[in-house]
C-alpha positions as CSV (number, residue, x, y, z in Angstrom):
1,X,51.8,148.7,54.1
2,X,53.8,148.5,57.0
3,X,52.5,145.1,57.9
4,X,52.7,144.0,54.6
5,X,56.4,144.7,54.6
6,X,57.1,143.6,57.6
7,X,55.3,139.8,56.5
8,X,58.2,139.8,53.4
9,X,61.0,140.9,56.0
10,X,59.5,138.2,58.0
11,X,59.7,135.9,55.0
12,X,63.1,137.1,53.8
13,X,64.3,135.8,57.1
14,X,62.8,132.1,56.8
15,X,64.7,132.2,54.0
16,X,67.8,129.2,53.3
17,X,71.0,130.4,53.4
18,X,72.4,128.2,51.0
19,X,70.0,128.3,48.4
20,X,67.6,131.5,49.2
21,X,64.7,129.7,49.2
22,X,62.2,129.2,51.9
23,X,62.5,126.5,54.6
24,X,60.1,123.3,53.7
25,X,57.1,122.9,56.5
26,X,58.4,120.6,58.6
27,X,55.2,118.4,58.5
28,X,54.9,118.8,54.5
29,X,55.5,115.1,54.1
30,X,52.9,113.7,56.9
31,X,49.5,112.3,56.3
32,X,48.2,112.6,59.2
33,X,46.2,109.6,59.7
34,X,45.8,110.1,63.7
35,X,43.6,113.2,64.0
36,X,41.5,111.6,61.1
37,X,41.3,108.5,62.7
38,X,40.6,109.5,66.1
39,X,37.4,111.5,64.6
40,X,36.2,108.7,62.9
41,X,35.9,106.3,65.7
42,X,34.3,109.2,67.8
43,X,31.8,109.5,65.3
44,X,31.1,105.7,65.3
45,X,30.9,105.7,69.2
46,X,28.5,108.3,69.2
47,X,26.5,106.9,66.3
48,X,26.5,103.6,68.4
49,X,26.1,105.3,71.6
50,X,23.7,107.1,71.4
51,X,22.2,105.1,68.4
52,X,21.7,102.5,70.9
53,X,19.3,104.7,73.3
54,X,17.4,106.1,70.8
55,X,16.4,102.5,69.5
56,X,15.5,101.0,73.6
57,X,13.3,104.5,73.7
58,X,11.9,103.6,70.5
59,X,11.4,99.6,71.2
60,X,13.7,98.4,68.2
61,X,16.0,96.8,71.0
62,X,14.7,95.5,73.9
63,X,15.2,98.0,77.0
64,X,17.0,97.1,80.0
65,X,19.0,99.3,82.2
66,X,21.9,97.5,81.7
67,X,21.6,98.6,78.0
68,X,21.2,102.1,78.6
69,X,24.2,101.8,80.8
70,X,26.2,100.4,78.0
71,X,25.2,102.8,75.0
72,X,25.5,106.0,77.8
73,X,29.3,104.4,78.3
74,X,29.9,103.8,74.8
75,X,28.4,107.7,74.0
76,X,29.9,109.0,76.4
77,X,33.6,107.7,75.4
78,X,33.1,109.6,72.5
79,X,32.2,113.1,74.1
80,X,35.1,112.9,76.4
81,X,37.6,113.8,74.1
82,X,35.5,116.9,72.9
83,X,34.8,118.1,76.6
84,X,38.5,118.1,77.3
85,X,39.6,119.7,74.1
86,X,37.1,122.5,74.2
87,X,38.9,124.3,77.7
């Protein structure tokens, strides 16, 4: 109960002084395309990179060291951001 009363007191302090309504969220009008775009680009790079390595291992694509390195670099570019954010 004490926590609930503290939350109510905090919400009343957030109320606007001119009309006594809670303030609108500063990010409510943003559509946030950026994070979704980054996630989709990462997904595409991961599928292309690891899919290319798989295709070379199975024999769908002609296996070559250069192709394997290109696919590894593409897959690594998709994975690079997740490693930094996880720390």
